[in-house]
Biotite code that builds the C-alpha atoms (Angstrom):
import biotite.structure as struc

atoms = struc.array([
    struc.Atom([6.516, -1.840, 12.382], chain_id="A", res_id=1, res_name="UNK", atom_name="CA", element="C"),
    struc.Atom([7.388, -5.469, 11.531], chain_id="A", res_id=2, res_name="UNK", atom_name="CA", element="C"),
    struc.Atom([5.439, -7.642, 9.333], chain_id="A", res_id=3, res_name="UNK", atom_name="CA", element="C"),
    struc.Atom([5.843, -11.535, 9.027], chain_id="A", res_id=4, res_name="UNK", atom_name="CA", element="C"),
    struc.Atom([5.697, -12.567, 5.464], chain_id="A", res_id=5, res_name="UNK", atom_name="CA", element="C"),
    struc.Atom([4.898, -16.168, 5.181], chain_id="A", res_id=6, res_name="UNK", atom_name="CA", element="C"),
    struc.Atom([3.541, -18.596, 2.425], chain_id="A", res_id=7, res_name="UNK", atom_name="CA", element="C"),
    struc.Atom([0.223, -19.255, 3.972], chain_id="A", res_id=8, res_name="UNK", atom_name="CA", element="C"),
    struc.Atom([-0.542, -15.531, 5.074], chain_id="A", res_id=9, res_name="UNK", atom_name="CA", element="C"),
    struc.Atom([-3.398, -13.920, 3.428], chain_id="A", res_id=10, res_name="UNK", atom_name="CA", element="C"),
    struc.Atom([-2.921, -10.611, 1.409], chain_id="A", res_id=11, res_name="UNK", atom_name="CA", element="C"),
    struc.Atom([-5.544, -9.248, 3.600], chain_id="A", res_id=12, res_name="UNK", atom_name="CA", element="C"),
    struc.Atom([-3.562, -9.764, 6.889], chain_id="A", res_id=13, res_name="UNK", atom_name="CA", element="C"),
    struc.Atom([-0.780, -7.847, 5.519], chain_id="A", res_id=14, res_name="UNK", atom_name="CA", element="C"),
    struc.Atom([-2.731, -5.012, 4.360], chain_id="A", res_id=15, res_name="UNK", atom_name="CA", element="C"),
    struc.Atom([-4.737, -4.517, 7.600], chain_id="A", res_id=16, res_name="UNK", atom_name="CA", element="C"),
    struc.Atom([-1.459, -4.406, 9.522], chain_id="A", res_id=17, res_name="UNK", atom_name="CA", element="C"),
    struc.Atom([-0.028, -1.853, 7.143], chain_id="A", res_id=18, res_name="UNK", atom_name="CA", element="C"),
    struc.Atom([-3.304, 0.235, 7.348], chain_id="A", res_id=19, res_name="UNK", atom_name="CA", element="C"),
    struc.Atom([-3.300, 0.144, 11.305], chain_id="A", res_id=20, res_name="UNK", atom_name="CA", element="C"),
    struc.Atom([0.171, 1.976, 11.014], chain_id="A", res_id=21, res_name="UNK", atom_name="CA", element="C"),
    struc.Atom([-0.650, 4.240, 8.208], chain_id="A", res_id=22, res_name="UNK", atom_name="CA", element="C"),
    struc.Atom([-4.340, 4.807, 7.906], chain_id="A", res_id=23, res_name="UNK", atom_name="CA", element="C"),
    struc.Atom([-4.111, 7.112, 5.022], chain_id="A", res_id=24, res_name="UNK", atom_name="CA", element="C"),
    struc.Atom([-1.858, 4.808, 2.883], chain_id="A", res_id=25, res_name="UNK", atom_name="CA", element="C"),
    struc.Atom([-2.958, 1.495, 1.276], chain_id="A", res_id=26, res_name="UNK", atom_name="CA", element="C"),
    struc.Atom([-0.591, -1.235, 0.098], chain_id="A", res_id=27, res_name="UNK", atom_name="CA", element="C"),
    struc.Atom([-1.721, -3.294, -2.837], chain_id="A", res_id=28, res_name="UNK", atom_name="CA", element="C"),
    struc.Atom([0.055, -6.659, -3.822], chain_id="A", res_id=29, res_name="UNK", atom_name="CA", element="C"),
    struc.Atom([0.230, -7.024, -7.537], chain_id="A", res_id=30, res_name="UNK", atom_name="CA", element="C"),
    struc.Atom([0.130, -10.119, -9.734], chain_id="A", res_id=31, res_name="UNK", atom_name="CA", element="C"),
    struc.Atom([0.880, -10.573, -13.510], chain_id="A", res_id=32, res_name="UNK", atom_name="CA", element="C"),
    struc.Atom([-2.070, -10.080, -15.764], chain_id="A", res_id=33, res_name="UNK", atom_name="CA", element="C"),
    struc.Atom([-0.472, -13.067, -17.831], chain_id="A", res_id=34, res_name="UNK", atom_name="CA", element="C"),
    struc.Atom([2.689, -15.068, -17.675], chain_id="A", res_id=35, res_name="UNK", atom_name="CA", element="C"),
    struc.Atom([4.076, -12.979, -20.541], chain_id="A", res_id=36, res_name="UNK", atom_name="CA", element="C"),
    struc.Atom([2.679, -9.691, -19.658], chain_id="A", res_id=37, res_name="UNK", atom_name="CA", element="C"),
    struc.Atom([4.754, -6.766, -18.091], chain_id="A", res_id=38, res_name="UNK", atom_name="CA", element="C"),
    struc.Atom([1.353, -5.306, -16.831], chain_id="A", res_id=39, res_name="UNK", atom_name="CA", element="C"),
    struc.Atom([0.121, -6.090, -13.199], chain_id="A", res_id=40, res_name="UNK", atom_name="CA", element="C"),
    struc.Atom([-3.308, -6.297, -11.640], chain_id="A", res_id=41, res_name="UNK", atom_name="CA", element="C"),
    struc.Atom([-4.234, -6.036, -8.008], chain_id="A", res_id=42, res_name="UNK", atom_name="CA", element="C"),
    struc.Atom([-4.267, -9.354, -6.213], chain_id="A", res_id=43, res_name="UNK", atom_name="CA", element="C"),
    struc.Atom([-7.365, -10.250, -4.383], chain_id="A", res_id=44, res_name="UNK", atom_name="CA", element="C"),
    struc.Atom([-7.450, -10.120, -0.722], chain_id="A", res_id=45, res_name="UNK", atom_name="CA", element="C"),
    struc.Atom([-8.134, -13.681, -0.268], chain_id="A", res_id=46, res_name="UNK", atom_name="CA", element="C"),
    struc.Atom([-4.883, -15.058, -1.878], chain_id="A", res_id=47, res_name="UNK", atom_name="CA", element="C"),
    struc.Atom([-2.148, -16.331, 0.057], chain_id="A", res_id=48, res_name="UNK", atom_name="CA", element="C"),
    struc.Atom([1.215, -14.498, -0.489], chain_id="A", res_id=49, res_name="UNK", atom_name="CA", element="C"),
    struc.Atom([2.726, -17.796, -1.691], chain_id="A", res_id=50, res_name="UNK", atom_name="CA", element="C"),
    struc.Atom([0.198, -18.079, -4.502], chain_id="A", res_id=51, res_name="UNK", atom_name="CA", element="C"),
    struc.Atom([1.501, -14.647, -5.947], chain_id="A", res_id=52, res_name="UNK", atom_name="CA", element="C"),
    struc.Atom([5.053, -15.888, -6.538], chain_id="A", res_id=53, res_name="UNK", atom_name="CA", element="C"),
    struc.Atom([4.682, -19.678, -6.049], chain_id="A", res_id=54, res_name="UNK", atom_name="CA", element="C"),
    struc.Atom([8.283, -19.681, -4.590], chain_id="A", res_id=55, res_name="UNK", atom_name="CA", element="C"),
    struc.Atom([7.936, -16.977, -1.746], chain_id="A", res_id=56, res_name="UNK", atom_name="CA", element="C"),
    struc.Atom([10.797, -16.093, 0.302], chain_id="A", res_id=57, res_name="UNK", atom_name="CA", element="C"),
    struc.Atom([9.567, -15.987, 4.011], chain_id="A", res_id=58, res_name="UNK", atom_name="CA", element="C"),
    struc.Atom([10.955, -13.740, 6.718], chain_id="A", res_id=59, res_name="UNK", atom_name="CA", element="C"),
    struc.Atom([10.217, -10.540, 8.511], chain_id="A", res_id=60, res_name="UNK", atom_name="CA", element="C"),
    struc.Atom([10.013, -7.032, 6.824], chain_id="A", res_id=61, res_name="UNK", atom_name="CA", element="C"),
    struc.Atom([10.669, -3.895, 8.953], chain_id="A", res_id=62, res_name="UNK", atom_name="CA", element="C"),
    struc.Atom([8.921, -0.662, 7.710], chain_id="A", res_id=63, res_name="UNK", atom_name="CA", element="C"),
    struc.Atom([9.953, 2.617, 9.431], chain_id="A", res_id=64, res_name="UNK", atom_name="CA", element="C"),
    struc.Atom([7.926, 5.724, 9.185], chain_id="A", res_id=65, res_name="UNK", atom_name="CA", element="C"),
    struc.Atom([10.896, 7.346, 7.649], chain_id="A", res_id=66, res_name="UNK", atom_name="CA", element="C"),
    struc.Atom([11.067, 4.950, 4.738], chain_id="A", res_id=67, res_name="UNK", atom_name="CA", element="C"),
    struc.Atom([10.021, 6.186, 1.410], chain_id="A", res_id=68, res_name="UNK", atom_name="CA", element="C"),
    struc.Atom([7.313, 4.653, -0.648], chain_id="A", res_id=69, res_name="UNK", atom_name="CA", element="C"),
    struc.Atom([9.967, 3.683, -3.160], chain_id="A", res_id=70, res_name="UNK", atom_name="CA", element="C"),
    struc.Atom([12.083, 2.093, -0.614], chain_id="A", res_id=71, res_name="UNK", atom_name="CA", element="C"),
    struc.Atom([9.263, 0.019, 0.803], chain_id="A", res_id=72, res_name="UNK", atom_name="CA", element="C"),
    struc.Atom([8.055, -1.090, -2.662], chain_id="A", res_id=73, res_name="UNK", atom_name="CA", element="C"),
    struc.Atom([11.598, -2.181, -3.667], chain_id="A", res_id=74, res_name="UNK", atom_name="CA", element="C"),
    struc.Atom([12.233, -3.911, -0.114], chain_id="A", res_id=75, res_name="UNK", atom_name="CA", element="C"),
    struc.Atom([9.186, -6.236, -0.856], chain_id="A", res_id=76, res_name="UNK", atom_name="CA", element="C"),
    struc.Atom([10.288, -6.892, -4.266], chain_id="A", res_id=77, res_name="UNK", atom_name="CA", element="C"),
    struc.Atom([13.862, -7.729, -3.633], chain_id="A", res_id=78, res_name="UNK", atom_name="CA", element="C"),
    struc.Atom([13.479, -9.471, -0.228], chain_id="A", res_id=79, res_name="UNK", atom_name="CA", element="C"),
    struc.Atom([10.341, -11.456, -0.980], chain_id="A", res_id=80, res_name="UNK", atom_name="CA", element="C"),
    struc.Atom([9.739, -11.219, -4.592], chain_id="A", res_id=81, res_name="UNK", atom_name="CA", element="C"),
    struc.Atom([6.485, -9.534, -4.024], chain_id="A", res_id=82, res_name="UNK", atom_name="CA", element="C"),
    struc.Atom([5.533, -6.858, -6.230], chain_id="A", res_id=83, res_name="UNK", atom_name="CA", element="C"),
    struc.Atom([3.468, -4.028, -4.211], chain_id="A", res_id=84, res_name="UNK", atom_name="CA", element="C"),
    struc.Atom([2.234, -0.658, -4.887], chain_id="A", res_id=85, res_name="UNK", atom_name="CA", element="C"),
    struc.Atom([1.413, 2.012, -2.212], chain_id="A", res_id=86, res_name="UNK", atom_name="CA", element="C"),
    struc.Atom([-1.298, 4.530, -2.555], chain_id="A", res_id=87, res_name="UNK", atom_name="CA", element="C"),
    struc.Atom([-2.224, 7.661, -0.567], chain_id="A", res_id=88, res_name="UNK", atom_name="CA", element="C"),
    struc.Atom([-5.679, 8.807, 0.318], chain_id="A", res_id=89, res_name="UNK", atom_name="CA", element="C"),
    struc.Atom([-6.611, 11.837, -1.576], chain_id="A", res_id=90, res_name="UNK", atom_name="CA", element="C"),
    struc.Atom([-9.896, 13.604, -0.988], chain_id="A", res_id=91, res_name="UNK", atom_name="CA", element="C"),
    struc.Atom([-12.275, 10.577, -1.782], chain_id="A", res_id=92, res_name="UNK", atom_name="CA", element="C"),
    struc.Atom([-9.960, 8.241, -3.486], chain_id="A", res_id=93, res_name="UNK", atom_name="CA", element="C"),
    struc.Atom([-6.844, 6.522, -3.655], chain_id="A", res_id=94, res_name="UNK", atom_name="CA", element="C"),
    struc.Atom([-3.732, 7.641, -5.867], chain_id="A", res_id=95, res_name="UNK", atom_name="CA", element="C"),
    struc.Atom([-0.213, 6.905, -6.469], chain_id="A", res_id=96, res_name="UNK", atom_name="CA", element="C"),
    struc.Atom([2.058, 9.332, -4.633], chain_id="A", res_id=97, res_name="UNK", atom_name="CA", element="C"),
    struc.Atom([3.758, 10.187, -7.909], chain_id="A", res_id=98, res_name="UNK", atom_name="CA", element="C"),
    struc.Atom([6.707, 12.606, -7.581], chain_id="A", res_id=99, res_name="UNK", atom_name="CA", element="C"),
    struc.Atom([6.540, 12.806, -3.804], chain_id="A", res_id=100, res_name="UNK", atom_name="CA", element="C"),
    struc.Atom([7.610, 9.140, -3.870], chain_id="A", res_id=101, res_name="UNK", atom_name="CA", element="C"),
    struc.Atom([10.749, 10.456, -2.084], chain_id="A", res_id=102, res_name="UNK", atom_name="CA", element="C"),
    struc.Atom([8.814, 11.531, 0.947], chain_id="A", res_id=103, res_name="UNK", atom_name="CA", element="C"),
    struc.Atom([8.874, 9.289, 3.984], chain_id="A", res_id=104, res_name="UNK", atom_name="CA", element="C"),
    struc.Atom([5.691, 7.101, 4.781], chain_id="A", res_id=105, res_name="UNK", atom_name="CA", element="C"),
    struc.Atom([4.981, 9.380, 7.687], chain_id="A", res_id=106, res_name="UNK", atom_name="CA", element="C"),
    struc.Atom([4.921, 12.461, 5.614], chain_id="A", res_id=107, res_name="UNK", atom_name="CA", element="C"),
    struc.Atom([2.706, 10.715, 2.910], chain_id="A", res_id=108, res_name="UNK", atom_name="CA", element="C"),
    struc.Atom([0.360, 9.634, 5.575], chain_id="A", res_id=109, res_name="UNK", atom_name="CA", element="C"),
    struc.Atom([-0.100, 13.293, 6.900], chain_id="A", res_id=110, res_name="UNK", atom_name="CA", element="C"),
    struc.Atom([-0.666, 14.503, 3.310], chain_id="A", res_id=111, res_name="UNK", atom_name="CA", element="C"),
    struc.Atom([-3.443, 11.998, 3.036], chain_id="A", res_id=112, res_name="UNK", atom_name="CA", element="C"),
    struc.Atom([-4.815, 12.788, 6.353], chain_id="A", res_id=113, res_name="UNK", atom_name="CA", element="C"),
    struc.Atom([-5.003, 16.535, 5.358], chain_id="A", res_id=114, res_name="UNK", atom_name="CA", element="C"),
    struc.Atom([-6.336, 15.894, 1.962], chain_id="A", res_id=115, res_name="UNK", atom_name="CA", element="C"),
    struc.Atom([-9.124, 13.541, 3.311], chain_id="A", res_id=116, res_name="UNK", atom_name="CA", element="C"),
    struc.Atom([-10.174, 16.148, 6.075], chain_id="A", res_id=117, res_name="UNK", atom_name="CA", element="C"),
    struc.Atom([-9.877, 18.998, 3.854], chain_id="A", res_id=118, res_name="UNK", atom_name="CA", element="C"),
    struc.Atom([-12.279, 17.126, 1.348], chain_id="A", res_id=119, res_name="UNK", atom_name="CA", element="C"),
    struc.Atom([-14.758, 16.127, 4.038], chain_id="A", res_id=120, res_name="UNK", atom_name="CA", element="C"),
    struc.Atom([-14.818, 19.706, 5.396], chain_id="A", res_id=121, res_name="UNK", atom_name="CA", element="C"),
    struc.Atom([-15.410, 21.090, 1.822], chain_id="A", res_id=122, res_name="UNK", atom_name="CA", element="C"),
    struc.Atom([-18.164, 18.575, 1.147], chain_id="A", res_id=123, res_name="UNK", atom_name="CA", element="C"),
    struc.Atom([-19.735, 19.300, 4.500], chain_id="A", res_id=124, res_name="UNK", atom_name="CA", element="C"),
    struc.Atom([-19.891, 23.058, 3.776], chain_id="A", res_id=125, res_name="UNK", atom_name="CA", element="C"),
    struc.Atom([-21.185, 22.367, 0.052], chain_id="A", res_id=126, res_name="UNK", atom_name="CA", element="C"),
    struc.Atom([-24.070, 20.170, 1.564], chain_id="A", res_id=127, res_name="UNK", atom_name="CA", element="C"),
    struc.Atom([-24.873, 22.762, 4.104], chain_id="A", res_id=128, res_name="UNK", atom_name="CA", element="C"),
    struc.Atom([-25.408, 25.339, 1.181], chain_id="A", res_id=129, res_name="UNK", atom_name="CA", element="C"),
    struc.Atom([-27.859, 22.934, -0.623], chain_id="A", res_id=130, res_name="UNK", atom_name="CA", element="C"),
])
């Protein structure tokens, strides 16, 4: 998949394109909590990419299903100066992939699908017992 990264593009647009390809993964764009802080907070969806850095390097990013979470996060940072974090669907919440960061996006997405479907089945069976 290819994503066009431009100054005027909204975060929401990139997130939606990423989610269409990897529905059980979520990409979040991060902004520094303060100018002197090393901690980040999630940037709101309505913000334009250029507002995150002030000096965005525009271009195209190509993401392959074989790329790892770490590789994609590093690509956004080194090529565009955009800090991002990728999360995986786990049961009824989003979590960082953790140690399996080395697994390809496709496999991460498959794990998220399995976890989510298992949770839904487990919840359905539990509700049937009530």
